[in-house]
N, C-alpha and C positions, 0 to 999 in steps of 0.2 A: 503601458501594457494594459489590456482589458481583462476583466475577471473572465475565467473560462470555467466550462465543464468538460468532462472527459469523453465525449463521444464524437468529436470531429466534424462539426457542421461545415467548418472550411478551416483552411491552414492559417495558423497564425505564426508568422515567421519569427516575431519577436518574443515569443513565450518562453517561459523559463527553460533554460537548458533544453531547448529544441523540442518542445512538445509540438512537433509539426503537425500532428493530427488531432490537437485539441479543438473543442467547438467554441466559437465565440458566442457570446451572449448579447443580445441586442439591449441596448439602453443602458449599458454599465459605463462607468466613467473610467480614465485611465487611472492606474496606480500611481502613487508619489514616486517621482523619478529619484534615482540614486546618482550621486556624483559620479563623473566619468573615472574609468580607472586610470590612475597616473602611474601605478607600479604593478608588477606582477601580482595577482592575487594570490592570497593563501586562504585555503578552504579548510574549514573544520566543523565538527558536528558536536551537539551538546553531549556530556558526558552521562552515561545511565545513573540513575539515582539509587538501585536497589542495593541490597547487601552481598549479592553474589558476583565474583568475577564472571565475565562472559566468554565462552568459546564459540568458534564458528567452523562448521565443515561444509563444503560444497560437494554436491552429488551430481553426477551425470546419469540420468535415467532414460531408458529407451523402452517405450511401450510398443511391441511389435504386434499387438492385436488390432491396431488401427492405423490407416494412413495418416499423414499430416493433413489436417483440414484446410490449411491455407496455402500450401505450395503442391502443385500436381507433380505426381511421379516420385514423392517421397512415401515409401511404403510403411514406415513407422514414424511415431511421433516422438521426437527427443526434447527432453526438457532438462533445464539446469534448476536445481534446488539448493538453497542456503538453509543450513540448520544452525540456530543460534541456540544456546543452552547454558545453564549454570555449570561452571568450571570449577574443578577443585583448587586450581591456583591460576593466577593470571601469568602464566609463562608463555615462552615462544614469541614469535614475530607476530605483529599486528596483521590481521585479515585485511586484504586488500579492499577498497571500496569499489573500484570497477577495474577492468582490465585496461591496458593503454589503448587498444583497439576500440574499446566501448567509449572510453573518454574521448578520443578523437573524433569519432562520428558524431558525438552529442556536441561537442565544443564547436566543431567546424560547422555545423548546420545553423548556428545562430549568427548571423551577420555581425551583430554587436560585440562578438567575441573573437573577432579576427585577429586580435594582437594578443589573446591569451594562449600560452603554450598548450598544445593539444593534450598533453598528459596531465593537466591540472587536477582533473577529478579522480584519476588514477592515483595521485599523490595525497588524496584526502585520507588523513588518519581516521581509522576507526578505533573503537574501544574494546573489540572482541579479539581475542588470540587464535590464530589459525590451528585448528586441530588439537586445541588444548583438551587434556583429559576431563572427561565429563564427570560432574559430581552425581553420584547415584543416589536415589531416594527410593525407600521402600514403597511399592506400589507405583512408581514412575512419577514424572512431572505431567501437569496438565499441557496439553498441546494447543498451540494458537497457529492456524494457517493464515499466512498473509498472501493477498492478491493485489498486485499493483495495478496503476491505471494504465490505460492505452498509451502506448508508445514508451512507457516508462519501465526501466529495468527493475528487477526486484530489489536493488541496492536502494532505491529511492525510500524505502521503508525502513531503513537501518536504524534510524533514531527510535523507532517504535520497538523493533525488533530487540535492540540491545537492552531497552527498558524492561520489556516483558521478560527476558531471559535473566537479568539482574534480580528480578522479583520473583524468580522460581517457576518459570514456564519454560518449556521447549517450544521453540518457534520454527516453522517451516515457510520460508518465503519461495513461492513458486514463481519462476521465470516462464511465461506463457509465450513460448517460441513464436516468432514472426509477428507478435503483438507488441514486442519491445523494439525500440529504436536500434538497439544492437545487444546481441547475445554471443558470448564466446565460449566455445566448447574446449574440453581439455586438449584436443588434438590441434588447436590453435585456429580453427575455423570461426569466423565471426559473421553471423547472418543478420539480417536487418528487417525493418518492418514490411509486412506484406499485407497483414489483414484489413480488409475494408478499404483498400486503396480506392475502389471505385466509388466511394462515398458511403455514409451511414444512413441507414434506414432502420426501421424496427425490426426488420427480418435480419439485418446484420447484427443488430444488438441481440437478438434472440440467438443467433448463431454463436456469437461470443460467449453468451451465458452458457450455452450447451458445451462449448468447448472447454471452458473453464471448470464446468462441472466434472467433465470426464478427466481432465487433467488432475483435478483435486482428488477424485475417486481412485486414480491410479497411484498418485504419490501416497494417499493414506494406505492403500493396499501394500505398496513396497515397503513402507516403514514398518507396518504390521508384520510382514514376512521377515524383515531383517533381525537377526539374532542380536545384533548389537543395539539398534535404536528401539526395538520392541521392548527391552528391558528398561528403557529410559522414559517410556511414554504411559501415561495413565489413559488408555484407550476409552475409558468411560467419560473422560472430560476433554472435550475438544470443541474448540470455538473458531469461528473464521472472521477475520477482519479485512476489509477490502477498501481501497481507495478509488474513487472515480468509477470507471467501469467495473473495477475489482469489487467496489462496494455493492454496485447493483447486482453483479453476479453473486456475490455472498447471499444477498437477500432472496434471490430466485432459487438459489441452492438450497436454503435453509429448511423449507418445509419437506424437501424431496430426499435429503441426505439424513439417513437415521443416525450416523455417527456424529453429526455436528450438532450441538446441543444449543448453541447461541450464535449470534452473528452481529457485526457492526458494519454500517455503511459510512464511510467517511465521503461526504460530498459527491456522491455518485447519482447521476440523473437516470431515471429508470427508462429502458428500451427492452422489452416492451413495458408499458406502465402498470400492468397488472400481472400478479404472479400466477401460475397455473394452479396453484391452491393456496388457501390462507396460511399466514405465517402465525403459528400458535406457540412457537417458542419464544425465549427472550430474544428481543430484538432492539437495537438503538441506532439511529441515524443522527449524524452531526455534520452540519454543513455551513456554508457561508450566508451571510443575511438574505442572499436572494432567495434561499430556500424558506425564508419566514412565510407563514400563512398569510400575512398582511403585507407582502412585498408586492408592489405593483408590477414588477419586472421578473417575477417568478416564471418558470417554464411550466409549472403545473404538474409536473411528474410526481413530486412528492404528495401533493394533495390527491392525486388519483390513486396512488399506491397505499396510502395510509389506511383507508377503510378495510384493506385486505390484511392488516397486521392486528390479529384478532387475540394474541395471547394476553395473559394477565399481567405480564410485565413488558412494557415498551416505553421508549423515549424519543422524542423528537426534539432535538437541541440545535441552536444556531449560535455561531461564535461573531460577536460584533467586530468589523474591522477585518475579518478573514476574507480571503479568497480561495480559488479553488486549490491552489497549491500549498495553502497555509498548513495543511494537516500532515505533510510529509517532508523529507529532507530539504526540498527545494526552498522551503520557506527561509532557512537560514543560508543556504548555499546561493540564493539568487543575489541578495545584495553583496554578499563577499565577492561576488564575481563583477559587480559594478552593474547588474541588470536592475530593472525596476522592482520595487518591493512593494508589499501589501500595506494597508493603513496599520494593522496590527504588526508588532515587531515579531520577527520570525521565532525568536528563541521563546517568546511568550506564547506564540501559538502552539509550538511543539510541546511547551510544557503543559498547557491546556488539554491538548489531545492526549498526551501520556496519562494525565491525572484521570480524566474522564473514561478512558478506555481501559486502563488498568482496574479502576474501580468496578467497571461492568465485569471484567474477567474474575476478579477477586469474588464478586458477588455470585455469579453464575457458575463458575468452575471450582471455586474453592468454599463456597458457602459462607463467605466472610460479608457481614453487613458493611455497607459503604454509605454513610448519610449523603456523601457528596451527590449521589444520584436521587436523592429524594426531592431536591427543588433548588431554587436559586441560592446561590453561596456569595457571601460578602468578599471571599478571598478570590472568587471568579466572577466579577460582575459582567465581564463580556459575554458569558454564557446565559443564553435565554432558553426557558423551557416552554414547550407549546403543547 
């Protein structure tokens, strides 16, 4: 499998877990092949490492003030949002990773997984407890908004969400409907990918950023108006973390959204390449080696975007051995399913992403100094500062 970025220049049928709209990057070499699956795969995710048990609640939200931007005739925008949070106790059933319908659509779109049971991903155990009672905190918990890559459900950022919640954050993972391969609503409907089917251009990228900005503003408004969730959120401390197109959308949203104080882009290529206004707030981008400024096969979007990051605190990091999907759950799920794996071990890639993003959040939302962000670390030699 070739390394990818998340804006869909062409279909890559063998990409991890059916990222059928990911963009192939010219000049990259195939990842190391995994051995063929000889028995039914069992999938699992790394456990969170923080001190709090984790709860999760799923919300179905309807924005009747605007039509759906991707499907004609739908006069309201429907979203699914998962909330991960510190729980009082680890009680109750484990929250599901995906619905059976979502799992089937993802599994069946990858030819290499034709012998894998369609519900395999639905059976992936998570570490969050469904609707567990939330742990209250005076003043509320800092809020982290998660935005996944194009075609990817919000579930693909579960390892990050559970980590953040276990370390004292409330996390809102937004499913951007019709930008995900499969989204199941509480009434049993499952809708599929529609956004950008005609191809990806700078105009499409700009539209995705606008749609995600509107989705995020709507979700924040609903959480603020919720008597239950409002009491659990410190509205003065909100950050956004996105992967792929979610990362570039977070970057474009940062200067325009007053409520968002800091943002992280996980391997997202910028479309458009320059923001409407400079990024003066804390911002970090972490990517695969193709995003190194000295890389011969880089696409140049990070180089073009970086001069517009004008704040006093900013970081440009790359992770040696990483690929586009090394920063989300697919880093560990891919080899478990018998699909190609990245040069860097998936669990190691997740551990690095967790460490650096959590340090960023601790510094900018909690005011806790994190030397890990000051420069190269002997404990994380894969991480390069630029």
